[in-house]
N, C-alpha and C positions, 0 to 999 in steps of 0.2 A: 511861513514866508521866509525865504533865506535872507541872510544879512548881506546887503550889498552897499556899495559906496563908490565914489569916483575912483577908488583905488583898485577896482576890479579890472581896469584897463591896463594894457601893458605899459602905458606911459604914466608915470607917477605924478600926482598932483601935490599941491601944498598940504591938502588934507591927508593924503597918504603918508607923507613924511611925519606929520604931527601925530597921527595915530600910531605909527611905528615907534616914535619917540616915547610915547606913554608906555606902551607894552614893553619896550626895552628897559625902561627904568624899573618897571615891576620885576622883570626876570633878573636884573642885575642885583636888586635888593635881596632876592632869595639866595643867590650865590654869596653875596657880601655877608649876610647874616650867618650862614653856615660856617664859612671860613673864619670869621672874626671870633665867634664863640669857641671854635675848636682851639684857636691859639690861646684863648684866655682861660681855659679849663684849669691849669695848675694854679693860677692866681685865685680863681674862685674857690678852689678847694682849700687853699691856705687860709683865706679870710673867713670862710664860713665853716671851716672844719669838716669838710666833706672827704670821704674816702673815695677810692677808685670806683667802687660800685655805684655810689651816689652820683659821682661826676659823669659816669657812663649814661645815667638817665637824662642828663641835660642834652645829650645827643639823641638818645633813644626816644625821649618824649616827643621831640620834634618829628622824628621818623614815624613814630606811632600815629600822630595826627595827620601827617602829610601822606604817608603811604597808604593809610587805611581809607581815606576819603577822597583820594584823587579821582577815582572812577566816578564816584557820585558827584563830585564837584564839576567834572567835565560835562556830565549829562545834564545837570541842573542848569549849567550855563547855556546849553542848547535850548532847554525848555522854558527857562524863566528870563532869559536875556543875558547876553555876555556882558554888556555894559553894567547892568544892575549888579550882577554877581561880583564882577571885578571890583567895583567901587566899594561895595559893602565889605567884602573880604579884606580889601586893602586898608580900610579904616580900622577893622579889627586888628590887623597886623600892626598898625601904628600904635594902637592903645596897648597891645600886649608887649610891644617893645618898650614902651614907656614904663609899664608896670615892672618888667623884668629888671630895668635899671634902677628901680627905686626900692624894691623889696629886700628884706634881710633874711626872711625865712626860706630855707632851702626848698620846702615843699611848695611854697608859692612861686619860687623861681622856676622849679620844674614844671609847675602848672602853666606858667606863662609861656614856656617853651612848647608845651602841648597845644596851647591855643594858637600860637604862631604857626605851628605845623598844620593845624586845621585851616587857618586862614590861607596859607600857601597852597593847600590842596584845592582851593577854589580859585585863587589868583592865577596860578600857573597854567592850568588848562584853558581858562577863560582868555588869558593873554595870548596863548598860542593859537587858539581857534579864531581869535579876532584877526590874526594874520592870515590864516588859511581860508577864511571866508571873505576877506577884503582885498586879497591879492590873487590875481588869476593864476590858476594852476599852470606850472611850467616855469619859464625863466623869471617872471616877475615874482612868483611865490618863492622860488629857490633863492633869489637875491634877498628877499625880505627875511627868510629863515637864516641865511648866512649872517646878516646883520644882527638878527636876534641872538644867534649863537655867540657872536663876538661880544655882545653886551653881557651875556650869561658868563662867559669865560672871564671877561674883564672884571665883573663883580666878584667872582671867586678869587681871582689873582690879586685884585686890589684889597680884598678883605684880609688876605694873609698879611700884607704890609700894614694896613690900617689897624688890624687887630693887634699886631705887635706894638705899634705906636700907642694905641688907645690903652692897652694893658699896662704900659709903662706909666700912664696917668692913674688909671683905675679900671678894673675889669668892667665896671658899670657902664663906662663909655662905649664898650663894645655892643651893649644893648641900646643905649640912647642914640648912638650915631645914626641909626636908620630912621629915626622918628621924623625929622624934618623932610627927608627925601620921600618917605611914604606919604606924608601930608601933601607935599608938592605934587606927587603923582596923582593923588585924588583930585586936587584942584584942576590939574591939566586934563584929567580924564573927563571931568564934568563938561569941559568945553570942546574937547577934540575927539572923544569917542562918539561915533554917530549913534543917534537914537533909532532903533528899529523895533519892529514888533517881534516878540518871541514866537516860537512855534505854537500853532493852534492845537495841534494834536499832542497827546501825551500829557505827562505831569500828574496822572491820576494813579500811578503805581505806588501807593503809600507803603504797602507791605513789602514790595520789592526794595524800595529805598531803605526801609527799616532793617530788613534782613541783610542787605548788602553792607550797610554801615556796621551793624553788629558783628557780622561774620568777619569782615576785614579787620576791625578793631581787635577782635578776639585772636585772630590768627597772628597779626603783627605783634601784639602784646606778648603772646605765648612764645613766639620765636625770639623776640628781643630779650625776654626774661629767662629763657631756657638756660643760657650759660651761668646764670646766677643761682638757680635752684637745681639744675641738673636736667639733662635730657630724659632721664629715666624716672624723674620725679612725677608723682601723681598729678601735680599741677600742670606740668608740661603735657603729659599724655591726655589728661582730661581736657585741657584747653584746646589741643589739636583736634580731639574727637568732637567736642562741642562746636568749635568753629567750623569744622567740616560739615557737621549736620546742618548748621544754620546756612552755610553757603549752598548746600545741596537743596535746602528749602527755597533759597533764592532762585536757584536754577529751575526748579519746578514752577515757581510763580512766574518767572519770565517767559516760560513756554506756554502759559495758559491765559495770561492777561491780554487784553486787547491792545494796549499801548505799553509795551515793556520799557522799563527804564534802560535796560541794556539789551540790544539785539545781538544775540550770539553769532548770527550769520555774518556779522562784520568781520569776524576772524577769517572767514573764507574768501574775502575779497582781496584781490591783488596779492601783495606780500605782507599784509598786516600781521599775520601770525609770526612770520619770520622776523619782522621788524621788532616785535615785542620780545622774542627770544634773544635777539641781538642786544637789545637794551639791557636785559638781565645780565648778559655776559659782560657787557661794557661796564656798567655801573657796579655790578656785584664784585667783579674782580678788582676794579680800581679802588673802591671804597675800602675793601679789606686790605689791599696792599698799602694804601695810605695810612691806615690805622696802625699797621705793623711798622711802617717806615717812621711814623711820628714817634712811637715809643722807642724805636731803635736810636734815632738821632738824639732824643732827650735822655733816655735812661742809660743807653750804652755809651754814646759819645759825649753826653753831657752838654749838648748844645742848648742855647737859650731859645725861647719861643720865636724871637725875631730872626735868629740865625736859621732856625728850622724853616720859617716861612720863606726866607730868601733861597734856601736850598730847593724848595718845591716850586718856587716862582717860575722857573723856565718852562714847566708844564703849561701853566696858564699863558705865558708869553707866546709859546708856539701855537696854542689854540687861537689866541687873539690875532696873531700874524697870518694864520692860514684861513681863518673863518671867512674873511671878505672874499676869498677866491672859491669858496665852497660851491656857490651856485654854478660857476663856470665848470668846475670839475664834475659836478653832478650831471650837468647837461652834456658834457663830453663823454664821460665814462659810465654814467649810470650809478645809482645809489648802491646797488648790490655789490659792484666791484669795489667801490670805496669802503664799504663796510667790511669786506673781506680783507682789504689792505689794513684797515684800522685794527681789526682783531688780531691779525698777524703781527702788527707792530706792537700791540700790547703784550702778546704772548712772548715775543722776543725780549721785550723790556723786562718782564718778570724772570725769564730764563737768565739774562745777564746779571740780574741782581742776586741770584742764588750764589754767585761766586764771591760776594762781598765778605770781607773778614772784619775783625774787631778794630783794625787800624786802617781804614780805607783811605784812598786818595779820592777826594770828591770828584775831580775832573775825570779821572780814569774809571772809577768804580761805581759812582752813583749817578753822575750827570748823564751818561748814555741811556740809562733806564728812564730817567726823568724826561729826557727829550723824546724818547720813543713813545712814552705815555702821552706826551703832548701831541705827537703826530697822530696817535690812535684816536684821541679825543677830537682833535681838530677835523679829522676826516669822518669819524664815526658818528659823532653827535648830530650834526646837521643832516647827514645822509639817512640816519635812522628816523629822524623826525619827518623828513620828506617821504620816505618809504612807507611810514606808518599811516600817512594821511593821503597818499596818492590815490586818486580815483574815488575818494569817499565824498558823498553828497554833503552840501553845506549844512543840512539839518543834523548830520552826525559828526561834524568835524570836532566838536567838543568832546564827544564820546571817544573818538579815535585818539585825540590828544591826551585825554585823561587816561586812556587805556595804556598807551606807551609810557607815559610818565609814571603811572601806577606800577607797571612792570619794572621800571627802573628802580623805584624806591623800595618796593617789596622785595625785589631780587637782591638789592643791596643789603637790606635788613637781614634776609635769610642767609646770604653768603657770609656776612659779617658775624652773625650769630654762630655759624658753624666754625668760622675762623677763630672766634673767641674761645669756643669750646676746645678746639684743637690745641691752642697754646696755653689755656688756663690750667690744664692739668699739670703743667710744669712751670707755673708762675715763678719768675725770678726771685730767689731768696737774697737777702741783703749781702751775703758773702759769695754770691754766684759770680763766676768770671764772665767776661764779655763773650768768650767762645761758647760757654754754656747757654747764655741768653740767646745767642744767635741760633744755636741748635734747637732751642725750644720754639723759636719762631719759624723755623724752616717748614714744618708741615702746613702752616698758614700760607706761606709764600707759594708752596707747591699747589695748594688749593686755588689760589688766585690764577696761577698759570693754567691749571686744568680747566677752570671755568671759561677763561678767555679762549683756550684752544677748542673747547666744546662748542662755543659760539661760532668760531671760525668754521668748524666742520659742518655745522648745521647750515651756515650761510652758503658754503660751497656746494652742498648737495642740491641737485636739480629738482624741480617740482615734477611729480610723477604724472599729474593729470594732463592729458594731451590737450584738452580744451583750454586749460589755463595757458599752456605754452603757445597755442595758436593765437589766443587773445593777445598775449604779450608781443608776438611777432607782428600782428596787425597793428597794435598800438605803436610799436617801434617804427613801423613804416609810415604811419600817419603823422606821428609827432615824435621825432627823434629826440627832442629835449626831455621827454618824459622819462622818469626813472623806471627801471625794471628790476 
């Protein structure tokens, strides 16, 4: 039974706005947490005596839990009920945030980050699929997604500033800050997320769920850990082979069970496959670029965490300013065209940054790239979300949402791991000059540019199947507002 509510009409009711408020708080917490902890990493390392490798795991542990289980989280939201999954996972997120702010042991701190990543893997697709199943496809859904995107960007942007302020008090506040907001979202969700019956079919694919979780965990862990042990190390090679075998077993299981956890045919619908590749290009290139930019601003230019946050803030502000208009832009130009412009904007931003030198002028040398990245995200993020779920039935909206978000996170982890490997071989020595440090970073910058450019090329290429093109033309004539 598909999830429905008064919000499925084109005219929004009070219930529609309250539901949207809850899911927007949830997604803003995800962005807030990621950016706050990133700003606090140097202070955490100083107080707990952690080296660069250990600090990296505070980021990687979150990605490990988040990227590995997103697909499973999205499908379970479809099968077990989006309201139930969201409220349980959000409660776990609050408890893990509280634990992270109180512990002194580095291992427990990293473990809390892993648990938060797992919780986010269930909250994010559940929140997004609540939008796609409660707002009618077309203008109403596009508007809801644009507001959802605004909150996501606002959370990340606000997290940069709040993280700098909280770190000035204690890095622990960067963990504790989210707790009351998560609790408030749980309380609001109990009242304003509609109760509906979960899907009657499915939910019996135990071995599919087990192999998917194990395979994705193994793959993401191996990729994230590869720069530390080496890509040619037996652990990396063995991990990739073992993960590949487990995922292959998952593929076999899904093709023989009566009610598969993941229906692979969903990738053949509409532009779902293209949307997932675009998500990899968008997030993979940006996360790697931001990683390099953060080190450059702090290690080379000697900026404080708050100064660094302010330098990156225009990206978030551009996204926040443009997101409210995303639904109208998608309706007028189509999601595919906006994704093309977004990836072109990102590529140009990376190209411009390649000319930076050890003594840059922020306004002339750094700000143009930061603004172009904001334009890329502001146009690309909502367009990819719309394209990835366009035409998908309500019973599989969680799967579609989890799939595109999983592509984003796993793609980001993969590209970041390769970037780290490219620049780690020439890690800056204490007596290295700023010019030498920049030269060591340039291969990673080129990789970010290449990933964004590859995504642009894939998006530009037309689909070959005539039937798909005819279907798109018919859909366009029938509903001009739908994306193609």
